[in-house]
N, CA, C, O and the ligand as a Tripos MOL2 file, in Angstrom:
@<TRIPOS>MOLECULE
protein
  309   307    78     0     0
PROTEIN
NO_CHARGES

@<TRIPOS>ATOM
      1 N          32.5730   33.8090  -26.4090 N.3       1 MET1
      2 CA         32.0530   32.5590  -26.4680 C.3       1 MET1
      3 C          33.0750   31.4700  -27.1040 C.2       1 MET1
      4 O          33.6820   31.7250  -28.1440 O.2       1 MET1
      5 N          33.2000   30.4650  -26.5410 N.am      2 SER2
      6 CA         34.1640   29.5870  -26.9880 C.3       2 SER2
      7 C          33.5690   28.6720  -28.2880 C.2       2 SER2
      8 O          32.3810   28.7790  -28.5920 O.2       2 SER2
      9 N          34.2110   28.0310  -28.8160 N.am      3 ASN3
     10 CA         33.7380   27.1110  -30.0400 C.3       3 ASN3
     11 C          33.3430   25.5320  -29.4870 C.2       3 ASN3
     12 O          33.2690   24.5640  -30.2450 O.2       3 ASN3
     13 N          33.1320   25.4830  -28.1620 N.am      4 ASP4
     14 CA         32.8870   24.0810  -27.8430 C.3       4 ASP4
     15 C          31.5870   23.7220  -28.1610 C.2       4 ASP4
     16 O          30.6990   24.3870  -27.6290 O.2       4 ASP4
     17 N          31.2120   22.6450  -29.0530 N.am      5 PRO5
     18 CA         30.0480   22.3210  -29.4830 C.3       5 PRO5
     19 C          29.0470   21.9140  -28.3020 C.2       5 PRO5
     20 O          27.8420   22.1690  -28.3040 O.2       5 PRO5
     21 N          29.6470   21.3320  -27.4330 N.am      6 HIS6
     22 CA         28.8180   20.7740  -26.2950 C.3       6 HIS6
     23 C          28.1940   22.1040  -25.4200 C.2       6 HIS6
     24 O          27.0830   22.0470  -24.8930 O.2       6 HIS6
     25 N          28.9640   23.1580  -25.3530 N.am      7 LEU7
     26 CA         28.4470   24.2050  -24.6860 C.3       7 LEU7
     27 C          27.3070   24.7550  -25.7650 C.2       7 LEU7
     28 O          26.1650   25.0290  -25.3970 O.2       7 LEU7
     29 N          27.6720   24.8590  -26.8800 N.am      8 ALA8
     30 CA         26.4650   25.6410  -27.8750 C.3       8 ALA8
     31 C          25.1300   24.7590  -27.6260 C.2       8 ALA8
     32 O          24.0030   25.2530  -27.5830 O.2       8 ALA8
     33 N          25.4290   23.3380  -27.4620 N.am      9 GLU9
     34 CA         24.2200   22.5220  -27.5000 C.3       9 GLU9
     35 C          23.4590   22.8430  -26.0300 C.2       9 GLU9
     36 O          22.2400   22.9830  -25.9210 O.2       9 GLU9
     37 N          24.3780   22.9280  -24.9790 N.am     10 ARG10
     38 CA         23.7000   23.2370  -23.6800 C.3      10 ARG10
     39 C          22.8800   24.6940  -23.7600 C.2      10 ARG10
     40 O          21.8060   24.9570  -23.2180 O.2      10 ARG10
     41 N          23.6450   25.4940  -24.5340 N.am     11 VAL11
     42 CA         22.8840   26.9340  -24.7590 C.3      11 VAL11
     43 C          21.4880   26.7090  -25.3330 C.2      11 VAL11
     44 O          20.4080   27.0630  -24.8600 O.2      11 VAL11
     45 N          21.7130   26.1350  -26.3010 N.am     12 ALA12
     46 CA         20.4810   25.8140  -27.0850 C.3      12 ALA12
     47 C          19.4310   25.2190  -26.3480 C.2      12 ALA12
     48 O          18.2660   25.5730  -26.5290 O.2      12 ALA12
     49 N          19.7310   24.3800  -25.5670 N.am     13 LYS13
     50 CA         18.9390   23.6000  -24.5090 C.3      13 LYS13
     51 C          18.2860   24.3710  -23.5860 C.2      13 LYS13
     52 O          17.0780   24.2550  -23.3780 O.2      13 LYS13
     53 N          19.2040   25.3780  -22.8490 N.am     14 ALA14
     54 CA         18.7650   26.1310  -21.8780 C.3      14 ALA14
     55 C          17.8200   27.2790  -22.4760 C.2      14 ALA14
     56 O          16.8900   27.7320  -21.8090 O.2      14 ALA14
     57 N          18.0760   27.6690  -23.6150 N.am     15 LYS15
     58 CA         16.9310   28.6240  -24.1700 C.3      15 LYS15
     59 C          15.7130   28.1260  -24.3510 C.2      15 LYS15
     60 O          14.7170   28.8160  -24.1320 O.2      15 LYS15
     61 N          15.6420   26.9110  -24.7560 N.am     16 LYS16
     62 CA         14.2010   26.2850  -24.8660 C.3      16 LYS16
     63 C          13.6990   26.2190  -23.2300 C.2      16 LYS16
     64 O          12.5940   26.6440  -22.8930 O.2      16 LYS16
     65 N          14.4290   25.7730  -22.5070 N.am     17 ILE17
     66 CA         13.9470   25.6600  -20.9990 C.3      17 ILE17
     67 C          13.4750   26.8910  -20.7170 C.2      17 ILE17
     68 O          12.3740   27.0550  -20.1910 O.2      17 ILE17
     69 N          14.2640   27.8500  -21.0400 N.am     18 ILE18
     70 CA         14.0720   29.4070  -20.2650 C.3      18 ILE18
     71 C          12.6010   29.8180  -21.0870 C.2      18 ILE18
     72 O          11.6700   30.4030  -20.5340 O.2      18 ILE18
     73 N          12.6070   29.4140  -22.4120 N.am     19 ALA19
     74 CA         11.3620   29.8790  -22.9160 C.3      19 ALA19
     75 C          10.1240   29.2460  -22.3350 C.2      19 ALA19
     76 O           9.0660   29.8670  -22.4360 O.2      19 ALA19
     77 N          10.1480   28.1030  -21.7520 N.am     20 ALA20
     78 CA          8.9060   27.4040  -21.2700 C.3      20 ALA20
     79 C           9.2970   26.5750  -20.0990 C.2      20 ALA20
     80 O           9.3480   25.3450  -20.1270 O.2      20 ALA20
     81 N           9.5920   27.3800  -18.9850 N.am     21 PRO21
     82 CA          9.9050   26.6480  -17.5720 C.3      21 PRO21
     83 C           8.9510   25.9390  -16.9830 C.2      21 PRO21
     84 O           9.1430   25.1410  -16.0660 O.2      21 PRO21
     85 N           7.8910   26.2060  -17.4910 N.am     22 ALA22
     86 CA          6.4960   25.3170  -16.9020 C.3      22 ALA22
     87 C           6.5540   23.8290  -17.1780 C.2      22 ALA22
     88 O           6.0010   22.9600  -16.5030 O.2      22 ALA22
     89 N           7.3420   23.6400  -18.3250 N.am     23 ASN23
     90 CA          7.3980   22.1680  -18.8710 C.3      23 ASN23
     91 C           8.5630   21.4730  -18.2650 C.2      23 ASN23
     92 O           8.9290   20.4080  -18.7620 O.2      23 ASN23
     93 N           9.3270   22.0950  -16.9900 N.am     24 PHE24
     94 CA         10.5910   21.6260  -16.5130 C.3      24 PHE24
     95 C          10.4310   21.7280  -15.0780 C.2      24 PHE24
     96 O           9.6250   22.4550  -14.4970 O.2      24 PHE24
     97 N          11.4410   20.7700  -14.4490 N.am     25 LYS25
     98 CA         11.6130   21.1440  -13.0140 C.3      25 LYS25
     99 C          13.0100   20.6320  -12.8420 C.2      25 LYS25
    100 O          13.7210   19.9510  -13.5800 O.2      25 LYS25
    101 N          13.2440   21.2810  -11.3710 N.am     26 VAL26
    102 CA         14.8750   20.8950  -11.1040 C.3      26 VAL26
    103 C          14.7730   19.9290  -10.1820 C.2      26 VAL26
    104 O          13.8830   20.0500   -9.3400 O.2      26 VAL26
    105 N          15.6400   18.7870  -10.1390 N.am     27 CYS27
    106 CA         15.7540   17.8080   -9.2960 C.3      27 CYS27
    107 C          16.5090   18.3480   -8.0560 C.2      27 CYS27
    108 O          17.5050   19.0560   -8.2040 O.2      27 CYS27
    109 N          16.0150   17.9980   -6.7790 N.am     28 GLU28
    110 CA         16.5330   18.4180   -5.4260 C.3      28 GLU28
    111 C          17.7720   17.6280   -5.2830 C.2      28 GLU28
    112 O          18.7270   18.0610   -4.6390 O.2      28 GLU28
    113 N          17.7770   16.4460   -5.8860 N.am     29 GLY29
    114 CA         18.9880   15.3940   -5.6350 C.3      29 GLY29
    115 C          20.2320   15.7380   -6.4560 C.2      29 GLY29
    116 O          21.3020   15.6120   -5.8590 O.2      29 GLY29
    117 N          20.2680   16.1650   -7.7650 N.am     30 CYS30
    118 CA         21.3350   16.3020   -8.4800 C.3      30 CYS30
    119 C          21.3140   17.5550   -9.1850 C.2      30 CYS30
    120 O          22.2540   17.7470   -9.9560 O.2      30 CYS30
    121 N          20.3290   18.5560   -9.0660 N.am     31 ASP31
    122 CA         20.0570   19.8430   -9.9700 C.3      31 ASP31
    123 C          20.0270   19.6000  -11.2130 C.2      31 ASP31
    124 O          20.4390   20.4890  -11.9580 O.2      31 ASP31
    125 N          19.5260   18.3130  -11.8110 N.am     32 SER32
    126 CA         19.3690   18.3460  -13.1280 C.3      32 SER32
    127 C          17.9290   18.8960  -13.3610 C.2      32 SER32
    128 O          16.9880   18.8930  -12.5680 O.2      32 SER32
    129 N          17.9860   19.4130  -14.7590 N.am     33 ILE33
    130 CA         16.7330   20.0260  -15.1390 C.3      33 ILE33
    131 C          15.8450   18.7410  -15.8210 C.2      33 ILE33
    132 O          16.2410   18.1360  -16.8180 O.2      33 ILE33
    133 N          14.9280   18.5170  -15.3070 N.am     34 VAL34
    134 CA         14.0000   17.2040  -16.0760 C.3      34 VAL34
    135 C          12.8080   17.8370  -16.6370 C.2      34 VAL34
    136 O          12.4280   18.9720  -16.3490 O.2      34 VAL34
    137 N          12.1380   16.8910  -17.6030 N.am     35 ALA35
    138 CA         10.7270   17.2750  -17.9220 C.3      35 ALA35
    139 C           9.7540   17.1270  -16.7750 C.2      35 ALA35
    140 O           9.8070   16.2280  -15.9360 O.2      35 ALA35
    141 N           8.7590   18.2080  -16.8260 N.am     36 ALA36
    142 CA          8.0300   18.2520  -15.6510 C.3      36 ALA36
    143 C           7.0300   16.9970  -15.5380 C.2      36 ALA36
    144 O           6.3390   16.8810  -14.5260 O.2      36 ALA36
    145 N           6.9570   16.0760  -16.5610 N.am     37 ARG37
    146 CA          6.1040   14.9460  -16.4000 C.3      37 ARG37
    147 C           6.7260   13.8740  -15.8380 C.2      37 ARG37
    148 O           6.0620   12.8820  -15.5370 O.2      37 ARG37
    149 N           8.0640   13.9290  -15.6240 N.am     38 VAL38
    150 CA          8.5150   12.6490  -15.0460 C.3      38 VAL38
    151 C           8.4910   12.6770  -13.4400 C.2      38 VAL38
    152 O           8.5310   13.6650  -12.7050 O.2      38 VAL38
    153 N           8.4160   11.3540  -13.1100 N.am     39 VAL39
    154 CA          8.0250   10.9610  -11.7890 C.3      39 VAL39
    155 C           9.2820   10.8730  -10.7060 C.2      39 VAL39
    156 O           9.2870   11.3900   -9.5890 O.2      39 VAL39
    157 N          10.2760   10.1430  -11.2700 N.am     40 THR40
    158 CA         11.5130   10.0790  -10.6260 C.3      40 THR40
    159 C          12.8460   10.6930  -11.6810 C.2      40 THR40
    160 O          12.8250   10.5520  -12.9040 O.2      40 THR40
    161 N          13.8130   11.2880  -11.0280 N.am     41 CYS41
    162 CA         14.8320   11.8840  -11.8540 C.3      41 CYS41
    163 C          15.5420   10.5550  -12.6200 C.2      41 CYS41
    164 O          15.8310    9.5340  -11.9960 O.2      41 CYS41
    165 N          15.7580   10.7090  -13.9410 N.am     42 PRO42
    166 CA         16.5260    9.7180  -14.6880 C.3      42 PRO42
    167 C          18.0900    9.8850  -14.2240 C.2      42 PRO42
    168 O          18.8130    8.8960  -14.3480 O.2      42 PRO42
    169 N          18.5280   10.8520  -13.8010 N.am     43 ASN43
    170 CA         19.9140   11.0080  -13.2320 C.3      43 ASN43
    171 C          20.1450   10.0950  -11.9830 C.2      43 ASN43
    172 O          20.8840    9.1110  -12.0230 O.2      43 ASN43
    173 N          19.4710   10.4850  -10.8910 N.am     44 CYS44
    174 CA         19.7310    9.9220   -9.4860 C.3      44 CYS44
    175 C          18.5750    9.2090   -8.8670 C.2      44 CYS44
    176 O          18.5540    8.8620   -7.6870 O.2      44 CYS44
    177 N          17.5860    9.0030   -9.7500 N.am     45 HIS45
    178 CA         16.1650    8.4760   -9.3050 C.3      45 HIS45
    179 C          15.6460    9.1810   -8.1860 C.2      45 HIS45
    180 O          14.7490    8.5930   -7.5820 O.2      45 HIS45
    181 N          16.0170   10.3890   -7.7260 N.am     46 GLY46
    182 CA         15.4930   11.1920   -6.9880 C.3      46 GLY46
    183 C          13.7170   11.5600   -6.9400 C.2      46 GLY46
    184 O          13.2780   11.7100   -8.0810 O.2      46 GLY46
    185 N          13.0450   11.6640   -6.2400 N.am     47 TYR47
    186 CA         11.7010   12.0070   -6.4780 C.3      47 TYR47
    187 C          11.3140   13.2920   -5.9380 C.2      47 TYR47
    188 O          10.1420   13.6610   -6.0010 O.2      47 TYR47
    189 N          12.2120   13.9910   -5.4170 N.am     48 ARG48
    190 CA         11.9290   15.4720   -4.9450 C.3      48 ARG48
    191 C          12.3730   16.3060   -5.9860 C.2      48 ARG48
    192 O          13.4980   16.1870   -6.4710 O.2      48 ARG48
    193 N          11.3210   17.3800   -6.4610 N.am     49 PHE49
    194 CA         11.7020   18.4880   -7.4450 C.3      49 PHE49
    195 C          11.2350   19.7710   -6.9030 C.2      49 PHE49
    196 O          10.3310   19.8610   -6.0730 O.2      49 PHE49
    197 N          11.9080   20.7970   -7.4220 N.am     50 ASP50
    198 CA         11.6000   22.2310   -7.4750 C.3      50 ASP50
    199 C          10.9230   22.5430   -8.6340 C.2      50 ASP50
    200 O          11.5450   22.4640   -9.6940 O.2      50 ASP50
    201 N           9.5800   22.9370   -8.6340 N.am     51 GLU51
    202 CA          8.9590   23.2130   -9.8140 C.3      51 GLU51
    203 C           8.8510   24.6770  -10.3440 C.2      51 GLU51
    204 O           8.3390   24.9800  -11.4220 O.2      51 GLU51
    205 N           9.4040   25.5510   -9.4400 N.am     52 SER52
    206 CA          9.0070   26.9020   -9.4180 C.3      52 SER52
    207 C           9.8980   27.2630  -10.7070 C.2      52 SER52
    208 O          11.0390   26.8610  -10.9360 O.2      52 SER52
    209 N           9.0950   28.1280  -11.5030 N.am     53 PRO53
    210 CA          9.7900   28.5340  -12.8950 C.3      53 PRO53
    211 C          11.1510   29.3890  -12.5710 C.2      53 PRO53
    212 O          12.1860   29.3080  -13.2320 O.2      53 PRO53
    213 N          10.9780   30.1040  -11.5890 N.am     54 THR54
    214 CA         12.1430   30.7550  -11.3780 C.3      54 THR54
    215 C          13.4020   30.0030  -10.9520 C.2      54 THR54
    216 O          14.4860   30.4590  -11.3180 O.2      54 THR54
    217 N          13.3620   28.9730  -10.2650 N.am     55 ARG55
    218 CA         14.4920   27.8810   -9.8780 C.3      55 ARG55
    219 C          14.8870   27.4130  -11.3140 C.2      55 ARG55
    220 O          16.0730   27.4920  -11.6330 O.2      55 ARG55
    221 N          13.9330   26.9130  -12.2350 N.am     56 VAL56
    222 CA         14.2050   26.2620  -13.5660 C.3      56 VAL56
    223 C          14.9130   27.1520  -14.2410 C.2      56 VAL56
    224 O          15.9070   26.6730  -14.7860 O.2      56 VAL56
    225 N          14.7100   28.4720  -14.4160 N.am     57 VAL57
    226 CA         15.1370   29.3880  -15.2930 C.3      57 VAL57
    227 C          16.5400   29.6340  -14.8210 C.2      57 VAL57
    228 O          17.4680   29.8020  -15.6120 O.2      57 VAL57
    229 N          16.6950   29.6560  -13.3300 N.am     58 ASP58
    230 CA         17.8520   30.0720  -12.8040 C.3      58 ASP58
    231 C          18.8050   28.7610  -12.8770 C.2      58 ASP58
    232 O          20.0000   29.0570  -12.8710 O.2      58 ASP58
    233 N          18.5620   27.5680  -12.9370 N.am     59 GLN59
    234 CA         19.5630   26.5930  -13.1570 C.3      59 GLN59
    235 C          19.5810   26.3750  -14.5160 C.2      59 GLN59
    236 O          20.5700   25.7070  -14.8200 O.2      59 GLN59
    237 N          18.9210   26.6530  -15.4160 N.am     60 ALA60
    238 CA         19.0010   26.5510  -16.7380 C.3      60 ALA60
    239 C          20.2100   27.6870  -17.3040 C.2      60 ALA60
    240 O          21.0480   27.3670  -18.1470 O.2      60 ALA60
    241 N          20.1380   28.9120  -16.7470 N.am     61 THR61
    242 CA         21.3110   29.7470  -16.8810 C.3      61 THR61
    243 C          22.5720   29.3470  -16.3210 C.2      61 THR61
    244 O          23.6810   29.6320  -16.7740 O.2      61 THR61
    245 N          22.3410   28.7320  -15.4010 N.am     62 HIS62
    246 CA         23.5520   28.2590  -14.7740 C.3      62 HIS62
    247 C          24.3770   27.4090  -15.6230 C.2      62 HIS62
    248 O          25.5150   27.7120  -15.9810 O.2      62 HIS62
    249 N          23.6810   26.1840  -15.9760 N.am     63 LEU63
    250 CA         23.9590   25.1460  -16.7370 C.3      63 LEU63
    251 C          24.6850   25.7610  -18.1370 C.2      63 LEU63
    252 O          25.7570   25.2990  -18.5280 O.2      63 LEU63
    253 N          24.1630   26.5750  -18.6660 N.am     64 ALA64
    254 CA         24.3710   27.1220  -20.0940 C.3      64 ALA64
    255 C          25.6890   27.8750  -19.9960 C.2      64 ALA64
    256 O          26.5030   27.7440  -20.9110 O.2      64 ALA64
    257 N          25.9790   28.7080  -18.8790 N.am     65 SER65
    258 CA         27.1970   29.5190  -18.5690 C.3      65 SER65
    259 C          28.3480   28.7850  -17.7980 C.2      65 SER65
    260 O          29.2140   29.4610  -17.2410 O.2      65 SER65
    261 N          28.3780   27.4150  -17.7520 N.am     66 ARG66
    262 CA         29.3470   26.9720  -17.1040 C.3      66 ARG66
    263 C          29.7940   25.4860  -17.7200 C.2      66 ARG66
    264 O          28.9460   24.8510  -18.3460 O.2      66 ARG66
    265 N          30.9260   25.0220  -17.5650 N.am     67 PRO67
    266 CA         31.2220   23.6000  -17.8060 C.3      67 PRO67
    267 C          30.2140   22.5910  -17.2780 C.2      67 PRO67
    268 O          29.5430   22.8350  -16.2750 O.2      67 PRO67
    269 N          30.1050   21.3590  -18.0190 N.am     68 GLN68
    270 CA         29.2080   20.6030  -17.6920 C.3      68 GLN68
    271 C          29.5290   19.9770  -16.1450 C.2      68 GLN68
    272 O          30.6040   19.4800  -15.8100 O.2      68 GLN68
    273 N          28.4780   20.1050  -15.3960 N.am     69 GLN69
    274 CA         28.5600   19.8980  -13.9870 C.3      69 GLN69
    275 C          27.8810   18.3540  -13.6240 C.2      69 GLN69
    276 O          28.4600   17.5070  -12.9430 O.2      69 GLN69
    277 N          26.7120   18.2140  -14.1520 N.am     70 SER70
    278 CA         26.0150   17.2760  -13.8250 C.3      70 SER70
    279 C          26.6230   15.9150  -14.4830 C.2      70 SER70
    280 O          27.0980   15.9220  -15.6190 O.2      70 SER70
    281 N          26.5740   14.8950  -13.7750 N.am     71 VAL71
    282 CA         27.2180   13.5040  -14.4320 C.3      71 VAL71
    283 C          25.8970   12.9430  -15.1040 C.2      71 VAL71
    284 O          24.8010   12.7920  -14.5630 O.2      71 VAL71
    285 N          26.2650   12.6660  -16.4310 N.am     72 THR72
    286 CA         25.0760   12.0940  -17.3230 C.3      72 THR72
    287 C          25.3470   10.5440  -17.1810 C.2      72 THR72
    288 O          26.2410    9.9910  -16.5400 O.2      72 THR72
    289 N          24.3090    9.9700  -17.9710 N.am     73 ALA73
    290 CA         24.5510    8.2030  -17.8380 C.3      73 ALA73
    291 C          25.7130    7.9280  -18.6570 C.2      73 ALA73
    292 O          26.4190    6.9800  -18.3140 O.2      73 ALA73
    293 N          26.0680    8.6820  -19.8100 N.am     74 GLU74
    294 CA         26.9690    8.5830  -20.6260 C.3      74 GLU74
    295 C          28.5200    8.7040  -19.9460 C.2      74 GLU74
    296 O          29.5180    8.1300  -20.3810 O.2      74 GLU74
    297 N          28.4680    9.5040  -18.8950 N.am     75 ASP75
    298 CA         29.7480    9.7310  -18.0300 C.3      75 ASP75
    299 C          30.0530    8.5290  -17.3100 C.2      75 ASP75
    300 O          31.2180    8.2550  -17.0200 O.2      75 ASP75
    301 N          29.2040    7.8860  -17.0400 N.am     76 LEU76
    302 CA         29.2710    6.6690  -15.9940 C.3      76 LEU76
    303 C          29.8310    5.3640  -16.7120 C.2      76 LEU76
    304 O          30.5280    4.5380  -16.1220 O.2      76 LEU76
    305 N          29.4900    5.2730  -17.9270 N.am     77 SER77
    306 CA         29.8590    4.1910  -18.6400 C.3      77 SER77
    307 C          31.2150    3.9500  -19.0630 C.2      77 SER77
    308 O          31.4890    2.9410  -19.7140 O.2      77 SER77
    309 ZN         18.4500   13.9550   -9.9210 Zn       78 ZN78
@<TRIPOS>BOND
     1     1     2 1
     2     2     3 1
     3     3     4 2
     4     3     5 am
     5     5     6 1
     6     6     7 1
     7     7     8 2
     8     7     9 am
     9     9    10 1
    10    10    11 1
    11    11    12 2
    12    11    13 am
    13    13    14 1
    14    14    15 1
    15    15    16 2
    16    15    17 am
    17    17    18 1
    18    18    19 1
    19    19    20 2
    20    19    21 am
    21    21    22 1
    22    22    23 1
    23    23    24 2
    24    23    25 am
    25    25    26 1
    26    26    27 1
    27    27    28 2
    28    27    29 am
    29    29    30 1
    30    30    31 1
    31    31    32 2
    32    31    33 am
    33    33    34 1
    34    34    35 1
    35    35    36 2
    36    35    37 am
    37    37    38 1
    38    38    39 1
    39    39    40 2
    40    39    41 am
    41    41    42 1
    42    42    43 1
    43    43    44 2
    44    43    45 am
    45    45    46 1
    46    46    47 1
    47    47    48 2
    48    47    49 am
    49    49    50 1
    50    50    51 1
    51    51    52 2
    52    51    53 am
    53    53    54 1
    54    54    55 1
    55    55    56 2
    56    55    57 am
    57    57    58 1
    58    58    59 1
    59    59    60 2
    60    59    61 am
    61    61    62 1
    62    62    63 1
    63    63    64 2
    64    63    65 am
    65    65    66 1
    66    66    67 1
    67    67    68 2
    68    67    69 am
    69    69    70 1
    70    70    71 1
    71    71    72 2
    72    71    73 am
    73    73    74 1
    74    74    75 1
    75    75    76 2
    76    75    77 am
    77    77    78 1
    78    78    79 1
    79    79    80 2
    80    79    81 am
    81    81    82 1
    82    82    83 1
    83    83    84 2
    84    83    85 am
    85    85    86 1
    86    86    87 1
    87    87    88 2
    88    87    89 am
    89    89    90 1
    90    90    91 1
    91    91    92 2
    92    91    93 am
    93    93    94 1
    94    94    95 1
    95    95    96 2
    96    95    97 am
    97    97    98 1
    98    98    99 1
    99    99   100 2
   100    99   101 am
   101   101   102 1
   102   102   103 1
   103   103   104 2
   104   103   105 am
   105   105   106 1
   106   106   107 1
   107   107   108 2
   108   107   109 am
   109   109   110 1
   110   110   111 1
   111   111   112 2
   112   111   113 am
   113   113   114 1
   114   114   115 1
   115   115   116 2
   116   115   117 am
   117   117   118 1
   118   118   119 1
   119   119   120 2
   120   119   121 am
   121   121   122 1
   122   122   123 1
   123   123   124 2
   124   123   125 am
   125   125   126 1
   126   126   127 1
   127   127   128 2
   128   127   129 am
   129   129   130 1
   130   130   131 1
   131   131   132 2
   132   131   133 am
   133   133   134 1
   134   134   135 1
   135   135   136 2
   136   135   137 am
   137   137   138 1
   138   138   139 1
   139   139   140 2
   140   139   141 am
   141   141   142 1
   142   142   143 1
   143   143   144 2
   144   143   145 am
   145   145   146 1
   146   146   147 1
   147   147   148 2
   148   147   149 am
   149   149   150 1
   150   150   151 1
   151   151   152 2
   152   151   153 am
   153   153   154 1
   154   154   155 1
   155   155   156 2
   156   155   157 am
   157   157   158 1
   158   158   159 1
   159   159   160 2
   160   159   161 am
   161   161   162 1
   162   162   163 1
   163   163   164 2
   164   163   165 am
   165   165   166 1
   166   166   167 1
   167   167   168 2
   168   167   169 am
   169   169   170 1
   170   170   171 1
   171   171   172 2
   172   171   173 am
   173   173   174 1
   174   174   175 1
   175   175   176 2
   176   175   177 am
   177   177   178 1
   178   178   179 1
   179   179   180 2
   180   179   181 am
   181   181   182 1
   182   182   183 1
   183   183   184 2
   184   183   185 am
   185   185   186 1
   186   186   187 1
   187   187   188 2
   188   187   189 am
   189   189   190 1
   190   190   191 1
   191   191   192 2
   192   191   193 am
   193   193   194 1
   194   194   195 1
   195   195   196 2
   196   195   197 am
   197   197   198 1
   198   198   199 1
   199   199   200 2
   200   199   201 am
   201   201   202 1
   202   202   203 1
   203   203   204 2
   204   203   205 am
   205   205   206 1
   206   206   207 1
   207   207   208 2
   208   207   209 am
   209   209   210 1
   210   210   211 1
   211   211   212 2
   212   211   213 am
   213   213   214 1
   214   214   215 1
   215   215   216 2
   216   215   217 am
   217   217   218 1
   218   218   219 1
   219   219   220 2
   220   219   221 am
   221   221   222 1
   222   222   223 1
   223   223   224 2
   224   223   225 am
   225   225   226 1
   226   226   227 1
   227   227   228 2
   228   227   229 am
   229   229   230 1
   230   230   231 1
   231   231   232 2
   232   231   233 am
   233   233   234 1
   234   234   235 1
   235   235   236 2
   236   235   237 am
   237   237   238 1
   238   238   239 1
   239   239   240 2
   240   239   241 am
   241   241   242 1
   242   242   243 1
   243   243   244 2
   244   243   245 am
   245   245   246 1
   246   246   247 1
   247   247   248 2
   248   247   249 am
   249   249   250 1
   250   250   251 1
   251   251   252 2
   252   251   253 am
   253   253   254 1
   254   254   255 1
   255   255   256 2
   256   255   257 am
   257   257   258 1
   258   258   259 1
   259   259   260 2
   260   259   261 am
   261   261   262 1
   262   262   263 1
   263   263   264 2
   264   263   265 am
   265   265   266 1
   266   266   267 1
   267   267   268 2
   268   267   269 am
   269   269   270 1
   270   270   271 1
   271   271   272 2
   272   271   273 am
   273   273   274 1
   274   274   275 1
   275   275   276 2
   276   275   277 am
   277   277   278 1
   278   278   279 1
   279   279   280 2
   280   279   281 am
   281   281   282 1
   282   282   283 1
   283   283   284 2
   284   283   285 am
   285   285   286 1
   286   286   287 1
   287   287   288 2
   288   287   289 am
   289   289   290 1
   290   290   291 1
   291   291   292 2
   292   291   293 am
   293   293   294 1
   294   294   295 1
   295   295   296 2
   296   295   297 am
   297   297   298 1
   298   298   299 1
   299   299   300 2
   300   299   301 am
   301   301   302 1
   302   302   303 1
   303   303   304 2
   304   303   305 am
   305   305   306 1
   306   306   307 1
   307   307   308 2
@<TRIPOS>SUBSTRUCTURE
     1 MET1         2 RESIDUE 1 A MET
     2 SER2         6 RESIDUE 1 A SER
     3 ASN3        10 RESIDUE 1 A ASN
     4 ASP4        14 RESIDUE 1 A ASP
     5 PRO5        18 RESIDUE 1 A PRO
     6 HIS6        22 RESIDUE 1 A HIS
     7 LEU7        26 RESIDUE 1 A LEU
     8 ALA8        30 RESIDUE 1 A ALA
     9 GLU9        34 RESIDUE 1 A GLU
    10 ARG10       38 RESIDUE 1 A ARG
    11 VAL11       42 RESIDUE 1 A VAL
    12 ALA12       46 RESIDUE 1 A ALA
    13 LYS13       50 RESIDUE 1 A LYS
    14 ALA14       54 RESIDUE 1 A ALA
    15 LYS15       58 RESIDUE 1 A LYS
    16 LYS16       62 RESIDUE 1 A LYS
    17 ILE17       66 RESIDUE 1 A ILE
    18 ILE18       70 RESIDUE 1 A ILE
    19 ALA19       74 RESIDUE 1 A ALA
    20 ALA20       78 RESIDUE 1 A ALA
    21 PRO21       82 RESIDUE 1 A PRO
    22 ALA22       86 RESIDUE 1 A ALA
    23 ASN23       90 RESIDUE 1 A ASN
    24 PHE24       94 RESIDUE 1 A PHE
    25 LYS25       98 RESIDUE 1 A LYS
    26 VAL26      102 RESIDUE 1 A VAL
    27 CYS27      106 RESIDUE 1 A CYS
    28 GLU28      110 RESIDUE 1 A GLU
    29 GLY29      114 RESIDUE 1 A GLY
    30 CYS30      118 RESIDUE 1 A CYS
    31 ASP31      122 RESIDUE 1 A ASP
    32 SER32      126 RESIDUE 1 A SER
    33 ILE33      130 RESIDUE 1 A ILE
    34 VAL34      134 RESIDUE 1 A VAL
    35 ALA35      138 RESIDUE 1 A ALA
    36 ALA36      142 RESIDUE 1 A ALA
    37 ARG37      146 RESIDUE 1 A ARG
    38 VAL38      150 RESIDUE 1 A VAL
    39 VAL39      154 RESIDUE 1 A VAL
    40 THR40      158 RESIDUE 1 A THR
    41 CYS41      162 RESIDUE 1 A CYS
    42 PRO42      166 RESIDUE 1 A PRO
    43 ASN43      170 RESIDUE 1 A ASN
    44 CYS44      174 RESIDUE 1 A CYS
    45 HIS45      178 RESIDUE 1 A HIS
    46 GLY46      182 RESIDUE 1 A GLY
    47 TYR47      186 RESIDUE 1 A TYR
    48 ARG48      190 RESIDUE 1 A ARG
    49 PHE49      194 RESIDUE 1 A PHE
    50 ASP50      198 RESIDUE 1 A ASP
    51 GLU51      202 RESIDUE 1 A GLU
    52 SER52      206 RESIDUE 1 A SER
    53 PRO53      210 RESIDUE 1 A PRO
    54 THR54      214 RESIDUE 1 A THR
    55 ARG55      218 RESIDUE 1 A ARG
    56 VAL56      222 RESIDUE 1 A VAL
    57 VAL57      226 RESIDUE 1 A VAL
    58 ASP58      230 RESIDUE 1 A ASP
    59 GLN59      234 RESIDUE 1 A GLN
    60 ALA60      238 RESIDUE 1 A ALA
    61 THR61      242 RESIDUE 1 A THR
    62 HIS62      246 RESIDUE 1 A HIS
    63 LEU63      250 RESIDUE 1 A LEU
    64 ALA64      254 RESIDUE 1 A ALA
    65 SER65      258 RESIDUE 1 A SER
    66 ARG66      262 RESIDUE 1 A ARG
    67 PRO67      266 RESIDUE 1 A PRO
    68 GLN68      270 RESIDUE 1 A GLN
    69 GLN69      274 RESIDUE 1 A GLN
    70 SER70      278 RESIDUE 1 A SER
    71 VAL71      282 RESIDUE 1 A VAL
    72 THR72      286 RESIDUE 1 A THR
    73 ALA73      290 RESIDUE 1 A ALA
    74 GLU74      294 RESIDUE 1 A GLU
    75 ASP75      298 RESIDUE 1 A ASP
    76 LEU76      302 RESIDUE 1 A LEU
    77 SER77      306 RESIDUE 1 A SER
    78 ZN78       309 GROUP 0 **** ****
């Protein structure tokens, strides 16, 4: 494990998601994990989501184990 604080943050977030995948869904447009209640993706404004818990857990595991992939709003400014 590295000491990258951002990675630690993502791992913590991923653990929360994996513990309650029903509260999340994966955006089909940008692969972001978003809250199940959102209507459009905050990242890409897409409206197609994969709500299967398997996909959510898969994606969370993926995000926790790799360098940041998705472009966040902060990255664009
Ligand atoms: Zn998206």
